[in-house]
N, C-alpha and C positions, 0 to 999 in steps of 0.2 A: 428831910428824908426823901431821896430821889424817887423811891418806889411808890410813895403814897399817891401820886397823881395817876399812876397806872392801876393801882388797887381801886381807887375811886372810879376810874374809867371802866374797869371790868365790871364792877358792881352795878354801875348805872346802865351799861349797855348789854348786860348779860343776855337778855331776851333777844336782842337784835343779832348778837353773835351766834346764838343757837339757831335762830331762824334761817340764817344764811349758810348753815353747815349741815352736817349729818349726825344722827344720833350716836354713831360709833365714835365720833370725835368729841361730841358734847359731853358724853358721860365721863370723860377723863378730866374735865375742866375743874371741877370742885376740888379734887385731890391736888391738882397742880396749883390751884389758887392758894390753898392752905399752906402748901410747902413754900410757895413764893413769898407769902407773908412772913414766914419764919426766916428764910435765908436770904431773900432779895437777890440783887445782881452781884456777881463776883466783883471783888475789889482787890487791890494790890496787897491787902493784908493776908490773903490766901496764898500759900506757897506756889500753887500751880498757876497763879495769875500775878506773880510778884512784879512783873514788868509790864503788865497790861491792866490798867484800872478800867474794867468794863463799865462799871456803874456810871462813871463820868460821861460816857458816850450817850447816855440817856438823859442827861441833865439839860434838857431843852424842850421846847414845845413842838412835839411831832404829832402830825395827824395820823389817824388810822382809818382805813377804808372799811369800817365795820359794817356799813350799810350796803356793801357790795356794789358800789356805783361802777358801771362799766366805763373803761377807758376807750375812747373812740379811736381805735387803731386796728388795722388788719396787718399783723406782723408778717404774713406770707407775702404781702406786697412790698413792705418796706425793708424786710430783712432778707437778703440773698447771700447765703454763705458761699464764698467763692473759693473754698479749699479745693484745689484741683483733684478731681476723681474721688472726692469724698461723697459717697452716696449713702444717705442716712434716712431713717424715718424721723421727721422733724416735728417737734412740739414746742409750745410756748407757755411760759408763765408770765403774765403781765402783772408786775409787782408780786402779789402772792395768790393770784387767781388764775386758774387754768383757762386757756383760750380754747373754747369748745368747738370752734368751727375748723376742725382738723382737715387738712388737705393732704392726701397721700395718693400717689399713683399706683402703689402696690398694697397688697393686703398682708397683714401680719399672719403668722401661723395660727391654726385653729386653737381656740380657747385661751389665747394670750390676751391679756388686758394691758393696755398702755393708755393712760389718760388721767382724768380728774379724780382726785382722792375722794371728793364728796360723792361722786357718782359710784365709784368702786365700793365705798362703804355702804351705800344703799343697795347695790346689786349683789354684792357678795359679803353680807354682814358677818358670816361665820369666819371666813378667811381673814377678813379685816380685823375682827376682834382678837383673833389668835396672834396677830403680829403688831398691830399699832400700839405705840407707847409701851412696848414691852421691854425693850433694851435701851432706849434713850432714857437716861437717868434723870428724872425730875425730882428725885429725893435728895440728891446732892448737888445738882447743877441748876442754879437759879435761872440760867438762860433757857434751858430746856423746859423748865416749869413755866416760864413766861411764854415761850412759844406755844406750849400745849394749851395755855389759857386762851390765846388770841387767834391761833391758826384756824381758818374756816374752810380752806381748800388746800390743794397741793397736787402732787404728781405721784402716780402709782405705776410700777412695773410689776406685773405678775406673769411668771413663766411657769407653766405646768410641767409635770414630770416628763423627762426625756425629750423636751422641746429645745431646739437651738434656734435663736434668732440670728441668722447669718449676717444680716446687714445691721450696722450699729444704730442705736437710737441716739437722738440728739435733743436735749432739752435746753432751750434758750430762755434765760431769765432776763427780762427787760424791765428796767426801772423807769417809770414815767410818773411825773407829778408836777403840779404848778406850785405846790407848797411843800415844806419839809415834811417827810413822811417816814413812818415806821412800818416796815414790811416784815411779815412773819411767814416764811415758807416752810413747807413740810414735804418730804419725799420718802416714799416707802418702796423698797425693792424686795420682792419675794421670788427666789429661784428655788423651785422644788428639785427633787432628786434628779441629778444628771441634766439639769437645765443649764443653758449657756446664754449669756447676754452681755453686751457691751453698751455702756451709756457715756456719752460725752455731754457735760454740763457747761454751758457758756454763760457768763455773766456780763451784761452790758448796761450802760446808763445812757439815757437819752437827754433828760432835762437837767439844767444847771441849778439844782437845789440840793439840800442835804438829805441823805437817806441813812437810816439805821436798819440793817437787815439781820434778822435772826433766821438761820437756816438749819433745820434738823433733818438728817437723813438716817433711816434705819435700813440695814441690809441683812437679809436672812439667806444664807447659802446652805442648802440641804446637802445630803451626801452626794459626792461627785459633781456638784454644781460648780460652775465657773461664772464669776461676776467681775467685770471690769468697770471702774468708775473713774473717768478723767474729768478734771475740773479746770476750766480756763477762766481766770478772772481778768477782765479788762474794764474795770469800773473807773469812775471819775475820782478825783481826789476828795470829793465831798461825800464819799460813801464809806460807812462803817459796816463791814461784813463780818458777822459773828457766826461761824460755821461749825456745826457739830455733826460728825459722822460716826455712827455706831455700827459695828458689824459683828454677827455671830455666825460661826462656821461649824458644820458637822464633818463626819469622816470623809477624807479624800477630796474635800472641796478646795477651791482656790479663789481668793479674792485679791484683786490688784487695784490699787488706787494711786493716782498721781495728781497732785494739785499744782498748777502753774499760775503764778501771780505775775502778770506783766504790767498792769496798771491798777493802782489802788489808792485808797486813802488810809484806812485803818482796818487791818484784817487780823482776825484770830481764827485759826483752824485747829479744832479740837478733834483728834482722831483716836477712837478707842475700838480695838479689835479683841474679840474673845475667840480663841481656838478651842472648841468644845468637843472635837472629834479627832481620832487618830489620823495621821498623815494629812492633816489640813495644812494649807500653805497660805500665808498672808504676805503681800508685798506692798509696802507703803512708801511713796516717794513724794517729794515736794521741791519746788524751785520758786524762788522769789527774786525779782529784780526791783529794787526800790531806790528812789532818790528823793530830792527835796526834803520834805518832812514826813514822808510816808512811814507807816509802821506795819510790820509783819510779825506775827507770833504763831509758830507752829508747835503744837503739843501733840505727841504721839505716845499712846500707851497700848502695848501689845501683851495680852495675858495668855500664857500657855498653861492650860489645865490638864491636857492629855498627852501621852507619849507620842514620839515619832512625828512631831510637827516641825514645820519650817517657817521662820519669819525673817524678813529682810527689810530694813529701813534705810533710805537714802534721801537726805535733805540737804539742799544747798541754797545759799543766800548770797546775793551780790548787793552791796550797799554803797551809796554815794551821797554826797552833800550831807544833810543832817538826818538821814534816814536811820530808823532803829529796827533791829532784827532780834528775834528771840527764838531759840529752839530748846525744847525740853523733851527728851525721849526717854521712855521707861519701858524696859522689858521685864516682865514678871514670869518666872518659871516656877510653877507650883510643885509641891512635893511629889506628886504622881507623874509629872511630865518628864519622864526619863527619855533619853535619846533625842532631846530637843536640839535643834539647830537654830540659832538666833543671832542675827548680825545687825549692827546699827552703825551707820556712818553719817557724820555731819561735817560738811565743808563750807567755809564762809570766806568770801573775799570782801575786804574793806578798801574802798578806793578814795576815801576822804578821811582827814583827821577829825572831822566833826561827826562822822557816822559812828554808831555804837552797835555792838553785837553781844548778846548774852546767850550762852549755851550751857546746857546741863544734861549730859548723857548719864543714864542710870541703868544698872543691872541689879535685879533682886532675884536670887536663885536659891531654891530650896531642894532641888534635886541634885544628885551627885554624878550622874552619867549624862552630861550635856556638853555641847560645844557652843559657847556664846562669846561674842566680842563686841566692843564698841570703839569707834575711833572719832576723834575730833581735831580739826585744824581750823584756825582763824588767822588770816594774814592778808598780804597784798600779792599782786602778781609776781611771779618768779622773774627776778631781774636777769638771771642767766638765760632763761627761755626767751625773754624779750630781746636780749642782746643777740642771741643766736638768729632770731628772725630778722633783726635789723642788719646783721652782717650779711644776710642773703639779699639785701637790697630792698627790703620791705620797709615802707615808711613807718615811723613810730606809732602813729595813731592806728594805722591798719594792722600792725603787728599786735598792738594791744587788743584790738577788736577780735582778731583771730584767737587769741588766748582766752578771752572772755567767753566767746562762743563755744570753744572747745571745753571749757570748764563746765558748761551746762549740759553737754550732750548726753552723758550717761543717765541723767534723770529723764530726759526726753525718750531715751531708748526703752524705758519701762512701758511706754505706751504701745500696745499691740495693734496699732492701726498705722501701717507704713505711710499712707498719704498724709495722715495727721502729723506724724513725726516730721515729715519734710516741711510741712507748712509751719509748724512750730519753730523749727530752726530758722526759717525765714523771718518770722515775727520776732524772735529773740535777737537776731542780727539788727533788725530795724530798731528795736528797743534800745540797743546799745549805741546805735548811731544817733539816737535822739529824734528819730523821725516820728511825726505825729500820727501817721496812718497806723491803725490798729489791725484788725483782722480781715477786713473785707471792703468791697466796693458797694456797700448798701447804705441806706439812709441812716441806719443806726450808727455805723462806724465812720462815716465821712468826717 
């Protein structure tokens, strides 16, 4: 039983786990532990994980930094994001611990909190208790239960009523270790009524060891709030990233998320949105470029429970060599959710006879006055388009590159930061050219 070593570890080190965290996080561990013992890690026997046997990723000896040993690094010195004209408030998680020595030239708006989850839980216990572990489902999801057991710190964004953070926030997750390591990250975003915030999350790996990362994000968007979350994964091939994003929205709120995977090993993105107020909008996008034996699995579930809401899903995958891609999208329109507008699109390019793509779009509708659709295509580059470009004097490989870049552009356009859009298109082109440079001229990305 793969889970037993982690059950024993939790029981043995429970006091150390609690001592390096906050009461608001600790009080959820027992419930999560009992549920994890019952359901364990997801396996391919579950329909939603049919092509991703998550349990197998934990079948090795991984260390955990339970004693909160500091990693000797100053990320502000080693990481210099060089996206032209991208001006952000920058923060770091080193593995799963917040780097507390924050360096900012400007101040955040009054009463905004951005920083350590442990610190926020201690300073604002009532707000934290109202939101933490409330929508991330540890009753049915063994990964969330596992993360809730072991997470000791994390990252919190709290934006009070009527406050807009004009400059984007940037959270940079850095993986560092001399031994194979299990990392358990937690992120909580609270946008109160009419609050606006944009968050860019970047994942990077420094050391050449194996990592298994569980990442759980909870997003609460109150009335008229707007929350954008953009994720850029540029990890090594030795990283397993198991990402769970949960969002709840009230009236007239808007949540936009876009996940871009340019370099990875084994990735599962589990996105679950609940539209709980009228006129709420949810936009979910994803792009993955995989080759060699990389694996990407995007699962998106959007639940419409109130009338007059809009959701839009757009996921694209480009596969080469022996890479494997999975997309499962489900839109649920409940009985009272009349006047729903819901659109789902999945497009996949296969550039190798050895690559595999599994796709399953789904609509489940219980209301009769709705407009919903889904579309799915999987194939290779358009031969006619390729011929057209070559007839204009463009070399075959360059014509192929132009078509590949064009295929990805509409996912990038979901990102509402123009300078980041431009940089991502450059990175995507470099990725298709097979260039080793990733996102910047810093010690992390060289």
